[in-house]
ROBA-486601 format. One line per 10 residues: for each residue x, y, z of N, C-alpha, C. Coordinates in steps of 0.05 Angstrom, whole numbers. Layout:
<zalos>
X Y Z X Y Z X Y Z  ...
</zalos>
This chain:
<zalos>
515 1146 -665 507 1127 -681 505 1099 -677  522 1092 -655 521 1063 -642 492 1058 -628  484 1079 -618 458 1077 -606 437 1071 -627  436 1084 -649 417 1078 -669 421 1051 -679  443 1045 -685 449 1016 -694 437 995 -675  441 999 -650 430 978 -630 398 980 -630  391 1003 -632 358 1006 -631 348 993 -656  359 997 -680 351 980 -704 353 953 -700  374 943 -686 379 914 -686 355 902 -666  350 916 -644 330 907 -627 302 908 -640
297 926 -655 269 930 -670 269 908 -690  288 901 -704 291 878 -720 287 852 -709  301 849 -686 296 824 -669 268 819 -660  254 842 -652 228 839 -643 206 836 -665  214 845 -688 197 839 -711 200 809 -721  224 803 -718 229 771 -726 215 755 -707  220 760 -679 202 744 -660 173 744 -662  160 768 -668 133 771 -676 122 752 -700  141 753 -722 136 734 -744 134 706 -739  155 699 -721 156 670 -711 130 664 -695
124 681 -678 100 676 -660 75 673 -680  71 692 -700 49 688 -721 50 664 -735  71 654 -744 74 627 -756 65 605 -739  75 605 -714 67 585 -694 34 585 -690  27 612 -689 -4 613 -683 -18 600 -708  -5 605 -731 -20 598 -755 -19 564 -756  1 555 -750 4 523 -751 -12 509 -730  -20 524 -707 -36 516 -686 -61 520 -693  -70 531 -715 -100 537 -725 -114 557 -709  -95 575 -695 -113 599 -682 -124 617 -701
-148 622 -701 -161 639 -722 -158 667 -721  -134 677 -711 -129 709 -711 -134 718 -738  -149 739 -740 -158 753 -766 -186 742 -776  -196 718 -765 -217 706 -778 -237 705 -752  -238 720 -732 -257 715 -709 -282 726 -716  -302 716 -699 -331 727 -707 -330 757 -696  -341 775 -715 -340 804 -709 -319 818 -724  -304 807 -738 -284 816 -756 -299 823 -783  -295 848 -791 -313 860 -813 -298 856 -841  -314 840 -860 -304 836 -886 -326 848 -904
-318 868 -923 -336 874 -942 -324 869 -971  -337 853 -986 -328 847 -1013 -349 862 -1034  -338 878 -1048 -354 892 -1068 -345 882 -1096  -356 895 -1118 -345 888 -1144 -317 888 -1149  -304 910 -1141 -279 914 -1149 -261 921 -1122  -271 919 -1096 -255 924 -1075 -264 908 -1052  -244 900 -1035 -250 885 -1013 -238 901 -986  -252 908 -970 -248 921 -945 -245 898 -920  -228 898 -905 -225 880 -883 -216 896 -858  -231 893 -840 -225 907 -808 -227 888 -791
-206 877 -777 -210 855 -760 -214 869 -729  -235 879 -724 -244 893 -697 -237 873 -675  -249 850 -674 -247 832 -651 -217 822 -646  -204 818 -671 -175 810 -666 -159 830 -655  -164 854 -661 -149 880 -651 -150 882 -621  -178 876 -612 -185 878 -586 -169 856 -569  -171 832 -583 -160 806 -566 -128 812 -562  -119 821 -586 -88 825 -585 -81 846 -567  -96 866 -564 -90 889 -547 -91 880 -520  -113 866 -511 -113 855 -486 -94 837 -476
-89 819 -493 -65 801 -487 -39 812 -484  -30 831 -504 -7 847 -499 -6 864 -474  -28 878 -468 -30 894 -446 -23 877 -419  -37 849 -419 -29 837 -394 -4 828 -392  8 818 -416 35 807 -415 56 830 -410  53 854 -421 71 877 -417 67 887 -388  44 886 -377 44 891 -349 58 872 -330  53 849 -337 71 830 -320 99 828 -323  109 838 -345 137 837 -352 149 862 -336  135 887 -339 149 911 -332 135 920 -300
124 903 -288 112 907 -260 134 911 -242  134 929 -225 156 938 -204 152 928 -178
</zalos>
Protein backbone atom coordinates (compact mmCIF):
# COMPACT_ATOMS: atom_id res chain seq x y z
CA UNK A 1 0.00 0.00 0.00
CA UNK A 2 2.90 2.37 0.70
CA UNK A 3 4.15 1.90 -2.88
CA UNK A 4 0.77 2.97 -4.27
CA UNK A 5 0.73 6.04 -2.00
CA UNK A 6 4.20 7.09 -3.15
CA UNK A 7 3.23 6.58 -6.79
CA UNK A 8 0.13 8.75 -6.38
CA UNK A 9 2.18 11.48 -4.69
CA UNK A 10 4.75 11.46 -7.51
CA UNK A 11 2.01 11.57 -10.16
CA UNK A 12 0.35 14.47 -8.34
CA UNK A 13 3.62 16.40 -8.12
CA UNK A 14 4.28 15.83 -11.83
CA UNK A 15 0.80 17.10 -12.71
CA UNK A 16 1.27 20.15 -10.51
CA UNK A 17 4.65 20.88 -12.11
CA UNK A 18 3.07 20.54 -15.55
CA UNK A 19 0.37 23.01 -14.54
CA UNK A 20 2.95 25.52 -13.37
CA UNK A 21 4.84 25.16 -16.66
CA UNK A 22 1.64 25.75 -18.63
CA UNK A 23 0.85 28.85 -16.56
CA UNK A 24 4.34 30.23 -17.15
CA UNK A 25 4.06 29.55 -20.90
CA UNK A 26 0.71 31.35 -21.00
CA UNK A 27 2.17 34.38 -19.21
CA UNK A 28 5.09 34.39 -21.67
CA UNK A 29 2.55 34.52 -24.53
CA UNK A 30 3.66 31.20 -26.05
CA UNK A 31 0.81 30.30 -28.43
CA UNK A 32 0.54 26.58 -27.57
CA UNK A 33 -2.84 25.42 -28.76
CA UNK A 34 -3.13 28.26 -31.27
CA UNK A 35 -0.34 27.42 -33.69
CA UNK A 36 -0.81 27.50 -37.45
CA UNK A 37 -2.07 24.06 -38.47
CA UNK A 38 -4.22 23.51 -35.37
CA UNK A 39 -7.68 22.56 -36.62
CA UNK A 40 -10.80 24.36 -35.39
CA UNK A 41 -14.25 23.69 -36.82
CA UNK A 42 -17.13 25.81 -35.57
CA UNK A 43 -20.58 24.61 -36.58
CA UNK A 44 -23.98 25.83 -35.49
CA UNK A 45 -24.08 23.79 -32.30
CA UNK A 46 -20.66 22.19 -32.04
CA UNK A 47 -17.02 23.22 -31.99
CA UNK A 48 -14.31 20.68 -32.79
CA UNK A 49 -10.76 21.58 -31.86
CA UNK A 50 -7.80 19.36 -32.74
CA UNK A 51 -4.33 20.84 -32.13
CA UNK A 52 -2.22 18.80 -34.61
CA UNK A 53 0.82 21.06 -34.68
CA UNK A 54 0.81 21.69 -30.94
CA UNK A 55 0.80 17.93 -30.27
CA UNK A 56 3.74 17.41 -32.62
CA UNK A 57 5.76 20.25 -31.07
CA UNK A 58 5.11 19.06 -27.50
CA UNK A 59 5.97 15.47 -28.48
CA UNK A 60 9.28 16.46 -30.07
CA UNK A 61 10.27 18.68 -27.13
CA UNK A 62 9.37 16.01 -24.55
CA UNK A 63 11.23 13.35 -26.54
CA UNK A 64 14.39 15.46 -26.60
CA UNK A 65 14.17 16.41 -22.91
CA UNK A 66 13.46 12.86 -21.72
CA UNK A 67 16.24 11.41 -23.89
CA UNK A 68 18.69 13.89 -22.37
CA UNK A 69 17.51 13.09 -18.84
CA UNK A 70 17.54 9.31 -19.15
CA UNK A 71 20.59 8.90 -21.39
CA UNK A 72 23.11 6.45 -19.94
